[in-house]
C-alpha positions in Angstrom: -206.9 165.1 63.3 -203.9 162.9 62.4 -201.0 163.4 60.1 -201.3 159.9 58.5 -204.3 158.0 57.1 -203.2 154.8 58.8 -202.8 156.4 62.2 -204.3 154.1 64.9 -205.7 151.7 62.4 -206.0 147.9 62.3 -204.6 146.9 58.9 -204.7 143.6 57.1 -201.5 142.1 55.9 -201.5 139.0 53.7 -198.5 136.7 52.9 -197.4 137.0 49.2 -196.3 133.3 49.2 -199.2 131.5 47.5 -198.6 128.3 49.5 -198.9 130.2 52.7 -201.3 133.1 52.2 -201.5 133.8 55.9 -203.5 136.9 56.8 -202.8 138.9 59.9 -204.3 142.1 61.4 -201.7 144.5 62.7 -202.5 147.6 64.7 -200.6 150.9 64.1 -200.4 152.3 67.6 -199.2 155.7 66.4 -199.7 158.6 64.1 -197.0 157.5 61.7 -196.6 155.6 58.5 -196.9 151.8 58.5 -194.7 149.6 56.4 -196.1 148.3 53.1 -194.4 144.9 53.6 -193.5 143.0 56.8 -192.2 139.6 57.5 -194.8 136.8 57.5 -195.1 135.2 60.9 -196.1 131.9 59.4 -193.5 131.2 56.7 -190.9 133.9 57.0 -191.8 135.3 53.6 -193.3 138.7 52.9 -196.7 140.0 53.9 -198.2 143.0 52.2 -200.7 145.5 53.5 -203.8 144.7 51.4 -207.4 145.7 51.2 -206.8 149.2 52.5 -210.5 149.8 52.4 -210.9 147.4 55.3 -208.5 149.4 57.5 -210.3 150.2 60.7 -209.6 153.3 62.8 -209.3 152.0 66.4 -207.4 154.5 68.6 -208.3 152.7 71.9 -207.5 149.2 70.6 -205.6 146.9 73.0 -203.7 144.2 71.2 -204.2 140.7 72.5 -201.0 138.9 73.8 -199.1 137.5 70.9 -200.5 139.9 68.3 -198.2 142.3 66.5 -198.4 146.0 66.4 -196.4 149.0 65.1 -194.7 151.4 67.5 -192.2 154.1 67.2 -188.7 152.8 66.8 -186.6 153.5 69.9 -182.8 154.0 70.1 -182.6 150.8 72.1 -184.3 148.8 69.3 -182.2 150.5 66.6 -179.1 149.4 68.5 -180.5 145.9 68.8 -181.2 145.8 65.0 -177.8 147.3 64.2 -176.0 144.8 66.5 -177.7 141.9 64.8 -176.6 143.2 61.4 -173.0 143.8 62.6 -172.8 140.3 64.2 -174.2 138.7 61.0 -171.9 140.5 58.6 -168.7 141.4 60.5 -166.8 138.3 59.5 -168.8 137.3 56.4 -166.5 135.2 54.2 -167.6 136.9 51.0 -168.0 140.6 52.1 -166.9 141.1 55.6 -168.2 144.2 57.2 -164.9 144.6 59.1 -163.3 145.4 55.7 -165.9 148.2 54.9 -164.1 151.4 54.2 -166.2 153.5 56.6 -167.6 151.0 59.2 -164.6 148.7 59.5 -162.2 151.2 61.0 -164.9 152.1 63.6 -164.6 148.6 65.1 -167.7 146.5 66.0 -169.1 148.8 68.6 -168.5 151.9 66.5 -170.2 150.2 63.5 -173.2 149.3 65.7 -173.5 152.9 66.8 -173.1 154.3 63.3 -175.7 151.9 61.8 -178.2 152.7 64.6 -177.8 156.4 63.9 -178.5 155.7 60.2 -181.6 153.7 61.1 -182.9 156.6 63.2 -181.9 159.3 60.7 -185.5 159.6 59.4 -187.8 160.5 62.3 -190.9 158.4 63.0 -189.5 155.0 61.9 -191.8 152.2 62.7 -191.0 149.1 64.6 -193.1 145.9 64.8 -193.5 144.5 68.2 -195.4 141.6 69.8 -197.9 142.4 72.5 -197.4 140.7 75.9 
């Protein structure tokens, strides 16, 4: 018995961009919630979990190399995500993160740590990975 309906399921995601419309099956490798929207691999737009009735329970599924799957977000990945955000926004000309009232005084590394902690605040956060 699992805690979430989408646990260990193959789920269909379809791009919302009508010009793209790319469909992709993504496996949820865990007993955790899966995102409703993910980035489209084809056009960079948004792909939505659609046709839920087609979700297929597949606890022993092995994703093919290059296919995407959901896994539990690790502290290392949260730090990677936070670092990318800090690098992107730290010296932004319109709203520099370095001037943020809480994060700015922490410095770049402190801001990375603080953002990573915030990302991990809710247990069971999903991450989307590519099978090798």
